C-alpha positions as CSV (number, residue, x, y, z in Angstrom):
1,X,8.0,-14.1,-7.0
2,X,7.2,-11.0,-5.0
3,X,4.9,-11.1,-2.0
4,X,3.3,-8.2,-0.1
5,X,2.1,-8.9,3.4
6,X,-0.2,-6.6,5.5
7,X,0.0,-7.1,9.3
8,X,-2.6,-5.6,11.4
9,X,-0.7,-6.0,14.7
10,X,2.6,-4.1,14.4
11,X,4.0,-6.0,17.4
12,X,4.1,-9.1,15.2
13,X,6.3,-7.5,12.6
14,X,9.7,-8.5,14.1
15,X,8.5,-12.1,14.5
16,X,7.1,-12.3,10.9
17,X,10.2,-10.8,9.5
18,X,12.5,-13.2,11.4
19,X,10.3,-16.1,10.3
20,X,10.3,-15.1,6.7
21,X,14.1,-14.5,6.7
22,X,14.6,-18.0,8.1
23,X,13.1,-19.6,5.0
24,X,15.5,-20.8,2.4
25,X,15.6,-18.4,-0.6
26,X,13.6,-15.6,1.0
27,X,15.0,-12.1,0.8
28,X,13.4,-9.1,2.5
29,X,13.9,-6.4,-0.2
30,X,12.1,-3.5,1.4
31,X,12.7,-2.9,5.1
32,X,11.0,0.5,5.0
33,X,7.9,-0.7,6.8
34,X,5.0,1.6,7.3
35,X,3.6,0.6,10.6
36,X,1.4,3.6,11.5
37,X,-0.6,6.3,9.9
38,X,1.2,9.6,10.2
39,X,1.2,10.5,13.9
40,X,0.9,14.2,13.0
41,X,-2.6,13.7,11.6
42,X,-5.5,14.5,14.0
43,X,-7.0,11.4,15.6
44,X,-10.3,11.8,13.8
45,X,-8.5,11.9,10.4
46,X,-6.6,8.7,11.3
47,X,-9.8,7.0,12.3
48,X,-11.5,8.0,9.1
49,X,-8.6,6.8,7.0
50,X,-8.5,3.4,8.9
51,X,-12.3,3.1,8.4
52,X,-12.0,3.9,4.7
53,X,-9.1,1.4,4.3
54,X,-11.0,-1.3,6.1
55,X,-14.0,-0.9,3.8
56,X,-12.1,-0.9,0.5
57,X,-13.1,-3.7,-1.9
58,X,-11.5,-5.1,-5.0
59,X,-14.1,-3.0,-7.0
60,X,-12.7,0.2,-5.4
61,X,-9.2,-0.5,-6.8
62,X,-7.7,-0.2,-10.2
63,X,-4.8,-2.2,-11.7
64,X,-1.4,-0.8,-12.5
65,X,-2.3,-1.0,-16.2
66,X,-5.6,0.9,-15.7
67,X,-3.8,3.6,-13.7
68,X,-1.2,4.1,-16.4
69,X,-3.9,4.1,-19.1
70,X,-5.8,6.8,-17.1
71,X,-2.6,8.9,-16.9
72,X,-1.9,8.5,-20.6
73,X,-5.5,9.6,-21.3
74,X,-5.2,12.7,-19.1
75,X,-1.9,13.6,-20.7
76,X,-3.5,13.4,-24.2
77,X,-6.4,15.6,-23.0
78,X,-3.9,18.2,-21.7
79,X,-1.8,18.1,-24.9
80,X,-4.9,18.6,-27.0
81,X,-5.8,21.8,-25.2
82,X,-2.6,23.5,-26.3
């Protein structure tokens, strides 16, 4: 079973990681944690991205299968133009 966890307070990350690793059978597979939005972005862009992310709903997202179907459809459209 795979589990993805989002932590709002990045200071909690070491504690959560240590806690999870202490559980029997738990392996942390990806230690490339993204804790911040790119610091090179202007502050107003960071705030806009955070606001957008906070307001996303399930309806705004697509499944992996829907994504790949969309890609397949677009490839077919491009191929048919040749």
